[in-house]
N, C-alpha and C positions, 0 to 999 in steps of 0.2 A: 506513657508508652507511645508507640508509633501511631496508633489510631487516635489517641487523644491529641497528638500534635497535628494530625491531618484534620481532625474535626475543628480545631482552632484555626488552622489555615483556611479551611473552607468557610467558616463563619466570618473571618476577616474579609475574604473576597466578596461575600454576600453583603456585608455591611457597607463596603465601599460603593456598592451599586444600589444600596437600599432595596435589596431583592429578598423576597420571601421564597425560600427553597424547601424542598423535601429531599431527604436523603436517608440511606440505610446502608449498613455493611452486610454483604452477602457473599459467601464463598471467597473470602479474602479480597473482595473488591468493594469499592464504594459506588453505589448507584445514586445518581443525583438528578432530580427534576428541577430545572431552572427556567424561569420565564424569559422569553426573548421575542423580539418583534420581527427580526430579519436576519439574513445570513451574516451581514456585516457585524451586527451586535453579537451573534454567536461567536464569530471569530475573535472578537475582543474579549468576551467573557472567558473563552477557552484559554486564551493566553494568560489572562489574569489569574484564573484558577490554577492552571498548571504552575505558574511561577510561585504562587502562594504555597501550594502543596509541596513543591520541591524545596522551597525555603524552610518550610516547617520540618521536613525530614532532615535537612542539613543541620538545622539548629538542634534537633534531637539526637544528633550524632550518627545519623544513618547515611549510608552511601547509596541507598536505593534511589531510583528516579521513578516518576509517575508516568505511566502509560495511560492514554485516554482514548476512548472511542466515543464519537459524538453522533447521535441520531438526527434525523431531519426534524424541523419544526412541525409540531402537530398540535391539535387542540382536542379537548375532550378526553374522557377516560380511554376510549379505544385508540385515540391518537397517541396518547402517552404510552400506552402498551406497545404500539407499533414502533414508536421512536426508541423505546427501551430495547426492543429486538434489534433495531438498526444499530444502536450503540454497541450492543454486545457483539454483533457481527463485525462492526468496524474495528473494535478492539482486538478481536481474534485475528482478523486478516492483517491489521496493522502490525501486530507483534510478529506475525510470521514473515511479512514482507520487509519490514523496516527495523525490527528488533525492539528492545525496550526503550522507554523514555520518549516515545513519539506520540503525537496527537493525530488520530486518523478520523476524518469526517466521512460518514457513510456516503454522502452525496458525491464525494470525490473519488470513490473507489472504481467507478466506471466498470470496465469489463470484469474486474475481479469479483464483483457481486455475482455475476453469472457463473464464473468458475467455481467460486465457493459453494454456490447452490448445487452444482453438479459434480463436486469433487469425488463423491462416492461412486460415480458411474465409471466402470472399467473403460468405456469408450473414450473418456477424456484422456487417459494415459495412452491408449492406442493412437488417438489422434496426434498427440504430441510426439510419440515415438516414430510414427510414420512420416511426419513432416520433418523432424529434426534428427532422427536417429543416425542416418548416414553422415551428417555433418559432425555430430558428437563423436562418432567413431573415428572419423578422419582427424579431428582435432586431437583425440587421444593418441592415435597411432603416429601422428606426424608432428606433434607439438605445435599445431597450427592454431589460428584464432578466427576460424570462420564463424562460429557462433557469436563471438564478441563483435566481429565485424558486422554481422547481420543485425545485431542489437543496435549498434551505432548507426547503421544505415537507416533504420526506422526512427530512431531518436532524432536523427537529422532530417526527418521528413523526406527520406529517400534521395538525399543530395550526397553524391560521392565526395564532393568537396568538403561539405560540412562534417561528414562522417570521418574523413581523413583528419580534420582538425580535432575532433573528439578523441581519435585514436593516436594522435601525434605521429602520423605516418604520411607519406606522399599520396596524393590523389590516385596516382597510377597503381599504387599498392592496393588501395581499396577496389579499384576497377578489376584488377587481377583476381582478387579474392572473390568478388561477386561473380566473375566468370567461372571460377572454380566451384562456387556454390551451385550455379546453374548446371554445370557439367556433372557434378556428383549427384545432385537430386533429380536431374532431368526436368527441372521446372523453369518456366519462363518468368524471370523476375520483372519483366515489363508488364506482366498481366496483373491487373488490379485484384483479381480473384486470388491469384497465387500469393501476392503480397499480403492480402488479408489472412490467408491460411497460415503463412509463416509467422506473421506478426502475432496472431492469436496463439499459435503454438509456443512462441517465446513467452508470452504471458502465462500460459498454462504451466510451462516448465518452471518459471520463477515461483509461481504460487505453490506448486506441488513439491518443490524442493526446499521451500522455506521451512 
């Protein structure tokens, strides 16, 4: 069956590295403790394990793909326990943000770790709605792309030229949209505090809508 195929794939990956591992199946997930020295080794191990497990599923006739959450390197029993919690959180957030079949490292989650920890707080939704609500409504009413433009603006490190390239529009189009964003929200996009607020609100929106 599926778990037998996954077990064989996991043991192949371990034998290839002469690694002694611990693993168990719990709530339809495999939990693995694997020795590693540094982040570079973790990255290599994760790639190999993912490939072996996906191949094992394919050979077994399954169309499923493996999603993985990876905790930080820790030592000792308490460290293993913390790394396990990291990995579960990374898996949950990764599935929500990126969909199935992805590998998510806890240490790469950045601000999403904070959002995930606070997602039950009503204030988080209020914060996002206050910052982005007028833009979302404007986009909905006019078929505009102000939210998408704002996302591209931050992805491009606040460069209108680079944002235009990402959006496949003219730079002047981006500048016009940024002016509309400032006008609709009443916010100064040249302020670092305002940029931080809007950028964080976009992250919250993505995390909560996933």
